[in-house]
C-alpha positions in Angstrom: 183.8 171.3 49.0 186.4 168.6 48.5 186.4 167.9 52.2 182.6 167.5 52.4 182.6 165.1 49.4 185.5 163.1 50.9 183.7 162.9 54.2 180.5 161.8 52.5 182.4 159.1 50.5 184.1 157.8 53.6 180.8 157.7 55.5 179.0 155.8 52.8 181.9 153.4 52.6 181.8 152.7 56.3 178.0 152.5 56.3 178.1 149.9 53.4 180.4 147.7 55.5 178.7 148.1 58.9 175.1 147.9 57.6 175.0 144.2 56.8 176.9 143.3 60.0 174.5 145.2 62.2 171.6 143.2 60.7 173.0 139.9 62.2 171.4 138.5 65.3 172.9 138.7 68.8 175.2 136.0 69.9 172.6 134.7 72.4 170.1 134.2 69.6 171.2 130.6 69.0 168.0 129.1 70.4 166.1 129.8 67.2 168.4 128.0 64.8 167.0 125.2 62.6 163.3 125.8 63.2 160.9 126.6 60.5 158.0 129.0 60.3 155.4 126.5 61.5 157.4 125.6 64.6 156.9 129.0 66.1 154.5 129.4 69.0 152.7 132.3 67.4 151.4 130.4 64.3 147.7 131.3 64.7 144.5 132.1 62.8 146.1 134.9 60.8 148.4 132.4 59.1 145.6 130.1 58.0 145.6 129.4 54.3 149.4 129.6 53.9 150.1 126.3 55.6 148.8 124.1 52.8 150.1 126.0 49.8 153.2 124.1 49.3 152.2 120.6 50.4 149.4 118.3 49.5 148.1 117.2 52.9 144.6 118.5 53.4 144.2 119.7 49.9 141.7 118.3 47.4 143.0 117.2 44.1 141.1 119.7 42.0 140.8 118.8 38.4 142.3 115.3 38.8 140.1 112.5 37.5 141.3 109.5 39.3 139.1 107.0 37.4 140.5 108.2 34.1 144.1 108.1 35.4 143.6 104.5 36.6 141.9 103.6 33.3 144.9 104.9 31.3 147.5 103.3 33.6 146.6 99.7 34.4 149.7 99.1 36.3 148.8 101.8 38.7 145.3 100.4 38.9 146.7 97.1 40.0 148.9 98.7 42.6 146.0 100.5 44.1 143.8 97.4 44.0 146.6 95.4 45.8 147.1 98.1 48.4 150.6 99.0 47.3 149.5 102.6 46.6 147.0 104.7 48.5 145.3 106.1 45.4 145.8 107.1 41.8 146.2 110.7 42.9 148.9 109.8 45.4 150.7 107.9 42.7 150.6 110.8 40.3 151.9 113.3 42.9 154.8 111.0 43.9 155.7 109.2 40.7 153.4 109.9 37.8 154.2 113.5 37.1 158.0 112.8 37.1 157.5 109.7 34.9 155.4 111.7 32.4 152.3 109.7 32.9 149.2 110.7 30.9 146.2 112.0 32.8 143.8 110.9 30.1 143.9 108.5 27.2 
């Protein structure tokens, strides 16, 4: 009985060391390095909807009242009028949230 338990303990010990190593890619797998999920050639219709979850391109600014934001922040209104900023929503995403700007007065 002691021999069986000793063999099981040794087997589990070896499996614990070899398991993570065997999950590593082959040495000739270097051509994938540094590319993201979107760079793959098989990014297709099944992946739609996931692309825009973490970035703001192509997304509407739901619940953002730009007119109210510009009314409460006259300096941003001047920057938008002078063409220094694309819009009030763009300013809020880039600077306003971090600066603690109010969305309404």
